[in-house]
N, C-alpha and C positions, 0 to 999 in steps of 0.2 A: 684762227684761220681754218684749222682742221680739228674736228672733234668727233671722237668715236665714243658712243655710250652703249655699253653692253652689247657690242657687236660680235656676232658669230657667223661663221661660214661653214656650212656642212655640204659635203658631196655624197652622192649615192653611187656606190660601186657594187653593181649586182644587187645582192640582197643586204649588203652592209652599208652603213652610214658612217662617214669619216668626218669628224669635226676638225678642220684645219686651223680655224681661229675660234677661240672659245671664250665668249663673254669679256671681250677686251674693251676697256675704257681708258682712252688716252687723249691728250690734246697736243697739238703742235702749233706753236705761235709763229706769226709772221717774222721772218728774219732768223729763225733758228737754224743751227747746223747740228743735226741729230743723226744718230745711227740706230738701226734695229739689228741687234746682235743675237744670233741663235745658230745652233748646229743644223745640219741637213735634216729636213723633215720636221723642224720645229714650228713651222707655220709662218716664218718671216716673209717668204715670197708671196704667200697668199695675203698677208697683211699689207704688203706693198701694193698688190693688185687692187685691193679694196681702197686704199688711200689714193691710188692713181686712177680710180674709176674704171678700171679694166673689168672689174666684177662688182656685183652688188651683194650686200650682206644677206644672209638667210634670215637673220633677226637682229634687232638692235637698231640704233640710229647713227647715221653718218652725216655730219654736217660739214659742208664746204662753204666758208664765208657765210655761215649762219643759214645756208640753204639745206633743207632736208632732201637728200638725194632720192629717197624712196618716193617722194612726191613729184619727181620730174620724169618726163618721158625719156625714152632712149635717145631721141634726137637732141633733147635738151642736155642730157648728160654728155653726149658726144661733143657738143659745142663747148661745154665747160672744160672737158678733158683736153680738147685741141688747143685751148688758149691758157688754161690754168697750170698744166703740168708738162714738163719735158722729161723724157726718159733717156737714161744712159744704161746700157746693158753690158754684161760681161762679154758677150759674143760680138759686141759692136753693132751688129744688125745693119751693116751698110750694104748697099746694092752695088755689086761689082760691075754691072753694066753702065752705071752712071759715074761720072767723074766726082772727085771730092767736092767740088763746088756745087754740082747738081744735087748730090746727096744732102748737103746742108740746106739748100734752098727748097728741097722737095716739100716739106710740110707746109710752107707758105704758098707754094705753087698750087697745091691741091686744096688749100683752104677755100671754102665756099663763100666766106664773107668778104667784106671790103678791107683791103690792106692800106695802111698809111705809110708803107715803105716799099722800096724796090727789093724783091727777094734776092736777086743776084748780087746787088750792091751790099746788102746787109750780110749775106753769106760771105762775101769777100772780106768785109770788115772783121767779122768774127774769126775767120780763119787766119787773117793777118794778126789778130790779137793773140792767137795761140801759136804763132810762129810757123804757120802752114802756107804762107803766101807764095812759096815756090812750088807748092804741090797742088795748086788749084785744079789743074787739068790732068792730074794723075788719077788712076783708078785705084780703088781700095786695096786690091790684091797686089799692088805694086809699092805699097808703103808699109812701114813697120806697125806692129801692134800698138805701140805707144802713140804713133801718129794717127792710127785709125781711131783710137779712143779720144784724141783731141778733136777729130772730125765729128765724132758722135756727140761730144759735149757742145760743139758749135751748133750742130743740128738741133740739140735739145733747147738751145737758147734762141733759135730763129724767131719764135713767136712771142718772145719776151714773157715767158711764163712766171707765175708767182712761186712755183715749186719745181725743183729738180729732184727726181727720184733716180738714184744711182744703185743699180742692182749688181753687187759684186764687181764694181768697176775696175778693180785691180786684179781680178781672178785669173786673167789670161796674160798677165804681164810679170816680168821679173821685178824684184824688189826695188831696184833703182827707178825703173820706169813707173812702177806703181806709186812710189813716193812723189814723183813728178806730177802724176795725175791728181793725187790727193792735194798737192800744193795748189794746183789750178782750181780745184773745187773750193778749197779753203779761201783762196784769194777772191774767188767769185762771190762767196758769201760775205766776206768782209767789205769788199769794195762796192758791190751792187745791192746787197741786202736781200738777194734772192734766197728763199728758204730751201735748204738742202736736207734731204733724208737719204742716208746711205745705208744700204742693206748688206750685211756681211756676216761671215762666220769667223772672221779673224779678230781676235782681241786687239792686236796692235793697230789694225785699221780703225776699229771703233774708237780707240783712245784718241785718235786724231780729231774726233768731233767734240763738241762742247756738251753733248748730252747723249747718254747711252740708254737705250730701251732694250731690256732683255726679254726674250720670249722662249718659252719651253713648253712643248706639247700643246701649242696653240694658246697658251696663257702668258700674259705679261707677268714676270716674276721680279723679285727685288734685287736679285743678283744673278750673274751668269754662272751656270754650273757646267 
């Protein structure tokens, strides 16, 4: 489903060049539940941005369902990103001026293509699935961090993506609530077959996944150091 072949990402900072991802070659199969594990500054977030089509490689080949991303226009990449991947972030990234229901429905409401579902109905169904049916009309700043992350997961699923990218999804949560969120992600993978890639610096979190990818200094390494 996803294949990186010799992918690098370099940034120019003043007169210096920084290689955040360095010649990475990995594949992620449909239905996998994998983690990218690395310390701060290891390049794991940049790797996630490349896989999630938020950035393009400086060099190398990135294939999404056998399509070479380098040969697609920005509009074509945006269309793939909007339907192929759903994002879950450490900071939740919810809009406080919108209700929980409106937050979840938002990606579908702004989608420019034709939908085969009612955004508000599907958002309601997803929130009910995650035990949030009594919070539909609450605003994000009026619910707990764990509840906000459930909302974020529901929002990530609204377009029925093939891939969920979760960037430190337990980082702002206590251990008990974090375990509950990991239970939800694991259950989603098992029951729906959605591919999940979880980015983390915590070994205990990575061990909850079925495959661990270790990254250090922008390179994929054989073990976590």
